[in-house]
C-alpha positions in Angstrom: 25.9 18.7 -33.1 25.7 18.4 -29.3 27.4 21.0 -27.1 29.8 18.8 -25.1 30.2 21.5 -22.5 26.7 20.9 -21.4 27.1 17.2 -20.9 28.7 17.3 -17.4 26.0 19.6 -16.2 23.3 17.3 -17.6 25.0 14.3 -16.0 25.2 16.1 -12.6 21.5 17.1 -13.0 20.6 13.5 -13.7 22.5 12.2 -10.7 20.8 14.8 -8.5 17.4 13.7 -9.8 18.2 10.1 -9.1 19.5 10.9 -5.6 16.4 13.0 -4.9 14.0 10.2 -5.7 12.3 8.8 -2.5 13.5 5.3 -1.5 11.3 2.5 -2.9 9.2 0.8 -0.2 10.0 -2.9 -0.2 6.6 -3.8 1.2 5.2 -4.9 4.5 6.6 -8.4 4.3 10.2 -7.1 3.9 9.7 -4.8 6.9 8.4 -7.6 9.0 11.3 -9.9 7.9 13.8 -7.1 8.7 12.4 -6.5 12.1 12.2 -10.2 12.9 15.7 -11.1 11.8 17.5 -10.1 15.0 15.0 -12.2 17.1 15.5 -15.2 14.8 19.2 -15.0 15.2 19.0 -14.7 19.0 16.5 -17.5 19.1 18.7 -19.8 17.0 21.7 -19.1 19.3 19.5 -19.7 22.4 18.3 -23.0 21.0 21.9 -24.0 20.1 23.1 -23.4 23.7 20.0 -25.1 25.2 20.6 -28.3 23.1 24.4 -28.4 23.4 24.1 -29.1 27.1 26.4 -26.4 28.3 23.9 -25.6 31.1 21.4 -28.0 32.8 18.0 -28.0 31.1 16.4 -26.8 34.3 18.6 -23.7 34.3 18.6 -23.0 30.5 15.3 -24.3 29.0 14.6 -24.4 25.3 12.2 -22.0 23.6 9.7 -24.7 23.3 9.6 -25.3 27.1 9.4 -21.5 27.8 6.5 -21.2 25.2 4.7 -24.2 26.8 4.9 -22.6 30.3 3.8 -19.2 28.9 0.7 -20.7 27.2 -0.1 -22.8 30.3 0.2 -19.9 32.8 -1.8 -17.7 30.4 -4.7 -20.1 29.9 -5.1 -20.8 33.6 -5.2 -17.0 34.3 -2.0 -16.8 36.5 0.1 -14.8 34.1 -2.6 -12.3 33.2 -3.4 -11.7 36.9 0.3 -11.0 37.7 0.6 -8.8 34.6 -2.5 -6.8 35.3 -1.5 -6.0 38.9 2.0 -5.0 37.8 0.6 -2.9 34.9 -1.7 -1.0 37.3 1.1 -0.2 39.6 3.3 0.8 36.7 0.7 3.1 35.1 -0.1 4.8 38.5 3.5 5.4 39.4 4.6 6.5 36.0 1.7 8.8 35.5 2.5 10.5 38.7 6.2 10.7 37.7 5.3 12.2 34.3 3.1 14.9 35.8 5.6 15.9 38.5 8.7 15.4 36.3 7.5 17.5 33.4 6.1 20.2 35.6 9.3 20.5 37.7 11.6 20.3 34.6 9.7 23.0 32.7 9.7 25.2 35.8 13.4 24.8 36.2 14.0 25.6 32.5 11.8 28.7 32.7 12.9 30.1 36.1 16.5 30.6 37.1 15.6 30.7 40.7 13.8 27.4 40.6 16.8 25.9 38.7 19.2 27.2 41.4 17.1 25.7 44.2 16.1 22.4 42.7 19.0 21.3 40.5 21.4 20.6 43.4 18.8 18.4 45.0 18.0 16.5 41.8 21.7 16.1 41.0 22.3 14.5 44.4 19.2 12.3 44.4 19.3 11.0 40.8 22.5 8.9 40.9 21.4 7.0 44.0 20.0 3.5 43.0 16.3 3.2 43.3 16.5 0.2 45.6 18.4 2.3 48.2 15.2 4.3 48.7 13.0 1.2 49.1 13.6 0.6 52.9 12.7 4.2 53.6 9.5 4.0 51.6 8.5 0.8 53.3 9.2 2.3 56.8 7.2 5.4 56.0 4.2 3.9 54.2 4.3 0.2 55.2 4.1 -2.8 52.8 1.7 -3.0 50.0 0.8 -1.0 46.9 1.2 2.5 48.2 5.0 2.4 48.8 5.4 0.6 45.5 3.6 3.2 43.4 5.3 6.1 45.3 8.7 4.6 44.9 8.2 4.0 41.1 7.0 7.6 40.8 10.0 9.0 42.8 12.7 7.0 40.9 11.3 7.4 37.4 10.8 11.2 37.8 14.5 12.0 37.7 15.2 11.3 34.0 11.9 13.1 33.1 12.9 16.2 35.1 16.4 16.2 33.5 15.2 15.9 30.0 12.3 18.4 30.3 14.7 20.9 31.8 17.2 20.3 29.0 14.5 20.6 26.4 13.3 24.0 27.6 16.9 25.3 27.8 17.6 24.0 24.3 14.8 26.1 22.7 16.5 28.6 20.4 16.6 32.2 21.5 15.6 33.4 18.0 12.3 31.5 18.2 11.5 33.2 21.5 12.5 36.7 20.2 10.5 36.1 17.0 7.5 35.2 19.1 7.9 38.3 21.3 8.3 40.4 18.2 5.0 39.1 16.8 3.2 40.0 20.1 3.0 36.6 21.8 2.3 36.7 25.5 3.8 34.2 27.9 0.9 31.8 27.6 1.1 31.7 23.8 4.9 31.7 23.9 4.8 28.5 26.1 2.1 26.8 24.0 3.4 27.5 20.5 7.2 27.8 21.0 8.5 26.4 24.3 6.5 23.2 24.5 6.9 22.2 20.8 10.6 22.9 21.0 11.1 20.9 24.2 8.8 18.1 23.4 11.3 15.8 21.7 13.5 16.0 24.9 10.4 15.4 27.0 9.5 12.3 25.0 13.0 10.9 25.5 12.7 11.6 29.2 9.4 9.7 29.4 10.9 6.7 27.7 13.9 6.7 30.1 11.6 7.2 33.0 9.5 4.2 31.9 12.6 2.1 31.8 13.5 3.2 35.3 10.0 2.5 36.5 10.2 -1.1 35.2 13.5 -1.7 36.9 12.4 -0.5 40.3 8.9 -2.0 40.1 10.0 -5.6 39.4 12.5 -5.4 42.3 10.3 -3.7 44.9 7.4 -6.0 44.3 9.3 -8.7 46.2 10.1 -6.3 49.1 6.7 -4.7 49.5 4.9 -8.0 50.2 2.4 -7.6 47.4 0.5 -10.8 46.7 0.5 -10.6 42.9 2.9 -9.1 40.3 5.5 -10.0 37.7 8.4 -9.2 40.0 6.8 -11.4 42.7 6.4 -14.2 40.1 10.0 -14.0 38.8 11.7 -13.9 42.1 9.3 -16.5 43.5 10.1 -18.9 40.6 13.8 -18.4 41.4 13.5 -20.0 44.8 12.1 -23.2 43.2 14.5 -23.0 40.2 11.7 -22.7 37.7 13.7 -20.9 35.1 11.0 -21.3 32.4 8.5 -19.5 34.6 11.0 -16.7 35.2 11.6 -16.3 31.5 7.9 -16.4 30.8 7.5 -13.4 33.2 10.3 -11.6 31.6 8.7 -12.2 28.2 5.5 -10.6 29.5 7.5 -7.5 30.6 9.0 -7.2 27.2 5.6 -7.5 25.5 4.1 -4.9 27.7 7.1 -2.6 27.0 6.7 -3.0 23.2 3.0 -2.4 23.5 3.5 0.8 25.5 6.1 2.0 23.0 4.0 1.3 19.9 0.5 2.3 21.3 1.4 5.2 23.6 4.7 6.8 22.8 4.7 6.4 19.0 1.1 7.6 18.8 1.8 10.6 21.0 5.0 11.3 19.0 3.3 11.1 15.7 0.5 13.3 16.9 2.8 16.0 18.2 6.5 16.3 17.2 6.3 14.5 13.9 3.1 16.4 12.9 4.8 19.7 13.9 7.9 18.8 11.9 10.2 18.7 14.9 11.4 15.2 14.0 10.9 12.9 11.1 8.9 9.7 11.3 
C-alpha cells in the first residue's frame, strides 16, 4: 500500500525535474526561420506599399528594383569601392575611439581625481550632436580623410568612456577585498578582477560607440569632400532622386553592421565574458 503523504513530494520532485531539463533545440532550420521572420514581414509590408501606389515608384521602389540596382552596382565595382573607403575610415576612427575611450573610462573609474577633472568635460561634450563639431574639424584639419577619421573617433569615444567608467565603478567591493586578502597586487587586481568585471559594460559601450561612428561618418562624408564613400553615394543619389541607389547604400551599411556584430563583437564576447561566466551566451 502506497504512502499517500509522499505523493505530493514525488509530484513536486517530478515537476522540478521536468523544469530543470534543458530546452530542446529545434534545429538550425527553425532558428533561421525564426530570425528571418521579422524581415519577411517587413519585406511584405514594403512590397504592399510599393505596389499600392501610395508613393511614386521613383520615391518608393520595390524590393526587386532595389536588388537589381544593388547587384548592378556590385558587379561594376562601384558599391564595393564606396563600401571599402567607408569601412577604412570607420575602422580607423573607431579603433582610435576604442583605445582612448576605454583608457579614459578605466582611468576615471580607478582614480577619483581623474573622475573629478574629466567627468564635467565629458558630461558637457557628450550631448552635443556630432555634426555640430564637423565645421570645427574641417576648419582645423581641412577637407579629406583626416577630419573624417578624427571626428568619428571624437564622437564615438563618449559612449565608450561612459560605459567603461560605469563598468569599473560597478565592480563589487567584495571582489576587490577578496583579491587583496589573497595577496593580489594592483596589476593582478586589474587583470583578474577589474577588467573581467567591467568588460560587459565596455562591450556595450563599444557597440554604442560603433553606432555613433556610423551616424557621424555617413553624414560627414558629404561635408569633408571625400571622393568615395557610402555617405557620399547616398546623399549624391538624393540629388538625382535615385531612391533605389540610396537604399542599396543603406543595405550595405546594414550588412557591414551585421558582419561587425557577428564576426567581431560576438567573437570577442564569447572569448571573454561568456567564457569567464560573466554573461550567458
